[in-house]
C-alpha angles and dihedrals in degrees: 000000000000120000120232115238098182110084117222110253123208140194118294127270122300119195112254115261134207114253112275093353131110113278114277134158116266134160122262090249092053092049093048091051094050094042090061092063106083123120121203128198099190129213089247139324098278117120092249089065101034110024096035093049091045093049091046087056095041091054085062096045095259128131115205125218109226128182116262108284093241090063094057098067123215132251106313094001106091122227120249104259094179092053091046089052088055091047091054089058092058097058132100104200138134099230140026130202107194131186109209090199089065097037096046103034110010100261145326097298092046089052090063094063130064094232097104104070124229088245092055091047093051092047092052097047090050084083087078090058090049091052092054092048092049096041110028093174098047122114108242112191113184134185132186133177130240099223116257122239096243129071120233115266107250102174088244133108087273088077089072089072100047096095093039091053092051090050091050093047090053094046092047091056092046094050105032101032104026098035098236094153093170087075097054095100090054090047092053092048092049092050093049090057094061125073115248094238092057092051091046093053091045094051093043090054091048093049093049093046092048090052090054091044089056092046091055091053089051090051090055088055094051093047099251093116122045096204134352135206120195106192122199105227111218095331136174137208090265133028142085090295090059091055091048091049092052091051091050092048089052091050092051089050093048091050093045096237102119089119091060101037124070124188119189144139112280141067117180094058097055098084091059093039094055093043086056090048090057093045094048096043111143096019097090095202120207124215133200117201124220120181131210094211134353121005117272087231089073101034128076117195120232115275091021134102106206133057111278093239089060090048088053091052092050094048091047092051089050092056089050099258143111134231111231141174119241124004114024140166092241134022116219104208104196126194109221130168120275122248089246135009090245090062096052102093094044092046093052092045091052092045093055092045088052093049090049090052091049092051091047090052091055097257120152107237134194116189116209117192108189102146101100121045115241099003148047123275096252092199089061096042093050089055091047091051091053099040109030142056096240091195090062093064122100089222147325135203136172099163125139120314125014092254091049092052091045097048096044093051093041093050095049095042095046094048091049092046091051091049093051090051091051094045087086091068102082109295112152114237094246089055089058094059100072094053089047092054091048091050093051093045091051092049089051090048093052096050095045096042097044098044119022094024095047099033100038120009099038092046090053091045092053090050092047092050094048092047087061093046093254125138107236090206095050114037125176118236090261092048091049091051090050093051093046087067095036093054094042092052091056104032100047095062089045090053093047092047092048091052092048093050103038109021113024111098093016122123123241119203106235100182146302134254117189105306094344124098115200117211138172130200120237110236116162143018099223101187144344125209111206131175142118111273093201133027093268140071097239097099138017137209107236116169115170123187117205136188137207124232 
């Protein structure tokens, strides 16, 4: 592949700003010191919520403070919300990013069951009130999830009712809330197919979660919370989640806090998105959107309930930016479906040519790949590998739902962009190297994880597990240990080969000082940590470490 010789140029220097505060001039040392003081309570312990948020921060020279790993739980073992609440009270930081799902219930999976009581949930989230009382000037960014329609696959007989419960939840909304009486017979039949105790637990969890959702909106209104995201976890145009969202939107309107409450499809991306919001505070980035295929105004991604262009606008507002026409700080290059299958190849070819031209002109580009659920669009990535300098991008993501892909790319790219703007404010050149290495390692992670892992290795792993009669979503301890080695044996050489072909020898912009642009050349992939974070094959831990020449 050809190597780019024209270095990406960015906007000129902006004085460093204190986190969450109005823009004001500070020295580079002051900014670096304050930027290190962010605490994160993640959605759960999966890499998407811990590693991705940490690497988003690291690419901007920020180290996050996370709770001790043993407090975060693992898979079906909930985190310890009460202990995390105590941990929050021990910190001296400038900003907090807090997942209510973890704090109240012990994580995303735990939030989908009625086991944590409403009383326990309220007691745990009281820690947010205590933070505000103790630190009236701190930035407190909070996110909570609007519960998805489906249960979590457990590898038990409960799995037989996952699809039936989703069908019933959609029909219930259509009949009882939207008045579509012609569907009542279908609703009754769907309900009769599900045991009473499953429906009771499902509804109890939804009622408790909705109560906490409402409480968080009220705490925005009384000043406890600086800014709130309510993410719709794997939603749909109809269903109980839709009705809950409408009620929460109405509450935000009644309380006059629409400017500080965002509601959009997503979940796993929000930790990284809000970390980037804190890092980029005061920069007010602008974004122009360019699509590969149809307009996002007319396309709704799978598992979402609003047009993708609207989801973009809501994510952009949540990171502190604005979508504009014309000149912008950052271009969001978004892969969308083509109008017809016959147009697909030509659309992708033109899209990659356009991104290449943008990079060559000095534009800052984020590529968002939301077309296919749970993986990259390989047809796009293959063209990007052949026609672009991947290391010149601000960020890329094609992981999981459209909102997930959007928020992960937007968070990483925005944090990195803000850092490069602030690099004019007194950073020494050696201090720029570590964020540059983190940025390159995270770019490598995204491409390998979203394409060859998801499209090749994971597919083969699922088939291999099933051929042995194993459930790829519920592995025993022995099966998990076996697949740790099986995945590592296949994914490490792929990662090393990907680095050698697409990153080694490529320049990374470290920062700018007046008219000078400082760069370093990627040389080696020093190590790669690979294992399965949970006892399933859905996600993988992939942590590369890279060096400059």
